[in-house]
C-alpha positions as a Markdown table, in Angstrom:
| # | Residue | x | y | z |
|---|---|---|---|---|
| 1 | Unk | 3.3 | -6.4 | -11.1 |
| 2 | Unk | 4.6 | -4.1 | -13.8 |
| 3 | Unk | 8.1 | -2.9 | -12.9 |
| 4 | Unk | 7.7 | 0.3 | -14.9 |
| 5 | Unk | 4.4 | 1.2 | -13.2 |
| 6 | Unk | 6.0 | 0.6 | -9.8 |
| 7 | Unk | 9.1 | 2.7 | -10.6 |
| 8 | Unk | 7.0 | 5.5 | -12.1 |
| 9 | Unk | 4.7 | 5.5 | -9.0 |
| 10 | Unk | 7.8 | 5.6 | -6.7 |
| 11 | Unk | 9.3 | 8.5 | -8.7 |
| 12 | Unk | 6.1 | 10.4 | -8.5 |
| 13 | Unk | 5.9 | 9.8 | -4.8 |
| 14 | Unk | 9.4 | 11.0 | -4.3 |
| 15 | Unk | 8.8 | 14.2 | -6.2 |
| 16 | Unk | 5.5 | 14.9 | -4.4 |
| 17 | Unk | 7.0 | 14.1 | -1.0 |
| 18 | Unk | 10.1 | 16.2 | -1.6 |
| 19 | Unk | 8.1 | 19.1 | -2.8 |
| 20 | Unk | 5.7 | 18.8 | 0.2 |
| 21 | Unk | 8.4 | 18.5 | 2.8 |
| 22 | Unk | 10.5 | 21.4 | 1.3 |
| 23 | Unk | 7.4 | 23.6 | 1.4 |
| 24 | Unk | 6.6 | 22.7 | 5.0 |
| 25 | Unk | 10.1 | 22.6 | 6.5 |
| 26 | Unk | 11.7 | 25.9 | 7.6 |
| 27 | Unk | 13.9 | 27.4 | 4.8 |
| 28 | Unk | 16.9 | 27.6 | 7.1 |
| 29 | Unk | 16.8 | 23.8 | 7.5 |
| 30 | Unk | 18.3 | 23.4 | 4.0 |
| 31 | Unk | 21.0 | 26.0 | 4.7 |
| 32 | Unk | 22.2 | 24.2 | 7.9 |
| 33 | Unk | 20.8 | 26.9 | 10.2 |
| 34 | Unk | 18.2 | 24.8 | 11.9 |
| 35 | Unk | 18.7 | 21.6 | 13.9 |
| 36 | Unk | 16.8 | 18.5 | 12.9 |
| 37 | Unk | 14.6 | 17.5 | 15.8 |
| 38 | Unk | 12.6 | 14.4 | 16.7 |
| 39 | Unk | 9.4 | 16.4 | 16.6 |
| 40 | Unk | 10.2 | 17.8 | 13.1 |
| 41 | Unk | 10.9 | 14.4 | 11.6 |
| 42 | Unk | 7.8 | 12.8 | 13.2 |
| 43 | Unk | 5.6 | 15.8 | 12.2 |
| 44 | Unk | 6.8 | 15.5 | 8.5 |
| 45 | Unk | 6.1 | 11.8 | 8.5 |
| 46 | Unk | 2.6 | 12.1 | 10.0 |
| 47 | Unk | 1.8 | 14.9 | 7.5 |
| 48 | Unk | 2.1 | 12.3 | 4.7 |
| 49 | Unk | 0.0 | 9.8 | 6.9 |
| 50 | Unk | -0.1 | 6.8 | 4.6 |
| 51 | Unk | 2.7 | 6.3 | 2.1 |
| 52 | Unk | 1.7 | 4.1 | -0.8 |
| 53 | Unk | 5.0 | 2.6 | -1.9 |
| 54 | Unk | 3.9 | -0.2 | -4.2 |
| 55 | Unk | 1.1 | -0.9 | -6.6 |
| 56 | Unk | 0.1 | -3.9 | -8.7 |
| 57 | Unk | -2.6 | -4.6 | -11.2 |
| 58 | Unk | -4.0 | -8.1 | -10.8 |
| 59 | Unk | -6.5 | -10.2 | -12.8 |
| 60 | Unk | -8.2 | -13.3 | -11.4 |
| 61 | Unk | -11.1 | -15.7 | -12.2 |
| 62 | Unk | -14.0 | -16.0 | -9.8 |
| 63 | Unk | -16.1 | -19.1 | -9.8 |
| 64 | Unk | -19.3 | -18.6 | -7.8 |
| 65 | Unk | -21.7 | -21.5 | -6.9 |
| 66 | Unk | -24.6 | -21.6 | -4.6 |
| 67 | Unk | -26.9 | -24.7 | -4.1 |
| 68 | Unk | -30.3 | -24.6 | -2.5 |
| 69 | Unk | -32.4 | -27.7 | -2.2 |
| 70 | Unk | -30.5 | -29.3 | -5.2 |
| 71 | Unk | -30.8 | -26.3 | -7.4 |
| 72 | Unk | -27.4 | -24.8 | -8.2 |
| 73 | Unk | -26.7 | -21.3 | -9.6 |
| 74 | Unk | -23.2 | -20.6 | -11.1 |
| 75 | Unk | -21.3 | -17.7 | -12.3 |
| 76 | Unk | -17.9 | -17.3 | -14.0 |
| 77 | Unk | -16.4 | -13.8 | -13.6 |
| 78 | Unk | -13.0 | -12.3 | -14.5 |
| 79 | Unk | -12.0 | -9.5 | -12.2 |
| 80 | Unk | -9.3 | -6.9 | -12.6 |
| 81 | Unk | -8.1 | -4.8 | -9.7 |
| 82 | Unk | -5.4 | -2.4 | -8.5 |
| 83 | Unk | -3.8 | -3.2 | -5.2 |
| 84 | Unk | -2.1 | -0.5 | -3.2 |
| 85 | Unk | 0.4 | -1.3 | -0.4 |
| 86 | Unk | 2.3 | 1.0 | 1.8 |
| 87 | Unk | 3.2 | 2.2 | 5.3 |
| 88 | Unk | 0.9 | 3.9 | 7.8 |
| 89 | Unk | 3.2 | 6.6 | 9.1 |
| 90 | Unk | 0.7 | 7.7 | 11.6 |
| 91 | Unk | 1.4 | 4.5 | 13.5 |
| 92 | Unk | 4.0 | 6.0 | 15.8 |
| 93 | Unk | 7.4 | 5.6 | 14.0 |
| 94 | Unk | 10.4 | 5.3 | 16.4 |
| 95 | Unk | 12.8 | 8.1 | 15.6 |
| 96 | Unk | 16.2 | 8.9 | 17.2 |
| 97 | Unk | 18.5 | 11.6 | 16.1 |
| 98 | Unk | 22.2 | 11.7 | 16.9 |
| 99 | Unk | 23.3 | 15.3 | 16.1 |
| 100 | Unk | 27.0 | 14.7 | 16.7 |
| 101 | Unk | 27.1 | 11.9 | 14.2 |
| 102 | Unk | 24.5 | 13.6 | 11.9 |
| 103 | Unk | 22.5 | 10.4 | 11.9 |
| 104 | Unk | 18.7 | 9.8 | 11.9 |
| 105 | Unk | 17.6 | 6.3 | 12.9 |
| 106 | Unk | 14.0 | 5.3 | 12.3 |
| 107 | Unk | 11.9 | 2.2 | 12.8 |
| 108 | Unk | 8.7 | 2.2 | 10.9 |
| 109 | Unk | 5.7 | -0.1 | 10.8 |
| 110 | Unk | 5.5 | -2.9 | 8.3 |
| 111 | Unk | 3.7 | -2.4 | 5.0 |
| 112 | Unk | 0.1 | -3.5 | 4.7 |
| 113 | Unk | -2.5 | -3.5 | 2.0 |
| 114 | Unk | -3.9 | 0.0 | 2.0 |
| 115 | Unk | -6.5 | -0.3 | -0.8 |
| 116 | Unk | -8.1 | -2.6 | -3.3 |
| 117 | Unk | -9.8 | -0.9 | -6.3 |
| 118 | Unk | -11.8 | -3.2 | -8.6 |
| 119 | Unk | -11.4 | -1.7 | -12.0 |
| 120 | Unk | -13.3 | -4.3 | -14.1 |
| 121 | Unk | -15.6 | -7.3 | -13.6 |
| 122 | Unk | -16.7 | -9.2 | -16.6 |
| 123 | Unk | -19.3 | -12.0 | -16.3 |
| 124 | Unk | -18.7 | -14.8 | -18.9 |
| 125 | Unk | -21.3 | -17.3 | -17.7 |
| 126 | Unk | -24.2 | -17.0 | -15.3 |
| 127 | Unk | -26.8 | -19.7 | -14.8 |
| 128 | Unk | -29.5 | -19.6 | -12.2 |
| 129 | Unk | -31.0 | -22.7 | -10.7 |
| 130 | Unk | -34.6 | -23.8 | -11.4 |
| 131 | Unk | -35.8 | -22.4 | -8.0 |
| 132 | Unk | -32.6 | -20.7 | -7.1 |
| 133 | Unk | -32.3 | -17.5 | -9.2 |
| 134 | Unk | -29.6 | -14.8 | -8.9 |
| 135 | Unk | -30.4 | -12.1 | -6.4 |
| 136 | Unk | -28.6 | -8.9 | -5.3 |
| 137 | Unk | -27.1 | -10.8 | -2.4 |
| 138 | Unk | -25.3 | -13.1 | -4.8 |
| 139 | Unk | -23.8 | -10.2 | -6.6 |
| 140 | Unk | -22.6 | -8.9 | -3.2 |
| 141 | Unk | -21.1 | -12.3 | -2.4 |
| 142 | Unk | -19.2 | -12.3 | -5.8 |
| 143 | Unk | -17.9 | -8.9 | -5.0 |
| 144 | Unk | -16.6 | -10.0 | -1.6 |
| 145 | Unk | -15.1 | -13.1 | -3.1 |
| 146 | Unk | -13.3 | -11.0 | -5.8 |
| 147 | Unk | -11.8 | -8.7 | -3.1 |
| 148 | Unk | -10.6 | -11.7 | -1.1 |
| 149 | Unk | -9.0 | -13.4 | -4.1 |
| 150 | Unk | -7.3 | -10.2 | -5.2 |
| 151 | Unk | -5.9 | -9.7 | -1.7 |
| 152 | Unk | -4.6 | -13.3 | -1.7 |
| 153 | Unk | -3.0 | -12.7 | -5.1 |
| 154 | Unk | -1.3 | -9.6 | -3.8 |
| 155 | Unk | 0.4 | -11.5 | -1.0 |
| 156 | Unk | 1.7 | -14.1 | -3.4 |
| 157 | Unk | 3.2 | -11.4 | -5.6 |
| 158 | Unk | 5.4 | -10.2 | -2.8 |
| 159 | Unk | 3.6 | -6.8 | -2.8 |
| 160 | Unk | 4.2 | -6.1 | 0.9 |
| 161 | Unk | 7.9 | -6.9 | 0.7 |
| 162 | Unk | 8.3 | -4.6 | -2.3 |
| 163 | Unk | 6.3 | -1.9 | -0.5 |
| 164 | Unk | 8.6 | -2.2 | 2.6 |
| 165 | Unk | 11.7 | -1.8 | 0.4 |
| 166 | Unk | 10.3 | 1.1 | -1.5 |
| 167 | Unk | 9.3 | 2.9 | 1.7 |
| 168 | Unk | 12.7 | 2.5 | 3.2 |
| 169 | Unk | 14.4 | 3.9 | 0.1 |
| 170 | Unk | 12.0 | 6.8 | -0.2 |
| 171 | Unk | 12.4 | 7.8 | 3.5 |
| 172 | Unk | 16.2 | 7.6 | 3.2 |
| 173 | Unk | 16.2 | 9.9 | 0.2 |
| 174 | Unk | 13.5 | 12.2 | 1.7 |
| 175 | Unk | 15.2 | 12.8 | 5.1 |
| 176 | Unk | 18.8 | 12.8 | 4.1 |
| 177 | Unk | 19.2 | 16.5 | 4.0 |
| 178 | Unk | 21.9 | 18.8 | 5.5 |
| 179 | Unk | 24.5 | 16.1 | 5.7 |
| 180 | Unk | 22.4 | 13.7 | 7.8 |
| 181 | Unk | 22.5 | 10.0 | 7.0 |
| 182 | Unk | 19.3 | 8.0 | 7.6 |
| 183 | Unk | 18.9 | 4.4 | 8.8 |
| 184 | Unk | 15.4 | 3.0 | 8.3 |
| 185 | Unk | 14.3 | -0.4 | 9.5 |
| 186 | Unk | 11.0 | -2.2 | 9.5 |
| 187 | Unk | 9.3 | -3.0 | 12.8 |
| 188 | Unk | 8.2 | -6.6 | 12.7 |
| 189 | Unk | 7.2 | -8.8 | 9.8 |
| 190 | Unk | 4.5 | -7.9 | 7.3 |
| 191 | Unk | 1.0 | -8.6 | 8.8 |
| 192 | Unk | -1.1 | -11.4 | 7.4 |
| 193 | Unk | -3.4 | -10.2 | 4.7 |
| 194 | Unk | -7.0 | -10.7 | 5.3 |
């Protein structure tokens, strides 16, 4: 994962989210005239829906083999993909607001893999068997194998952990307005990646 790409993506998300929330929240909110309510916080979080908080570009080698009655077809493919991880804010975040202490406490769901975009697949070797040629179903199987391997690579990179940390930081910055402090925790451990 490229740290500069992740930091740039996080900065862009902060700017977009801040602009979106400032245009949607009542103007008086920023002058201290409106009370922060549970519904207001949840509404603003659901408006964003899915918060992509981490991104990684991954490259992997796919070795595909299929044998039928002793005839083997093989393919060697290098695949490059972008993995997007983040928080689904529509998944009922727990929000409590203590107006006297000016504190917002949130529990959000764990980060998960939101998207896999295969940006390049290059075949370096492909050999069909004598009576086992390549068919469209083989190309589909290679595509599925590529997605599975990219997903596994994302979990070894710590992408979900980084997405959790980025989402917590972003929500603290986004909601800390009008003198409120924000405590954000993650509900449960990151789910297993399929």
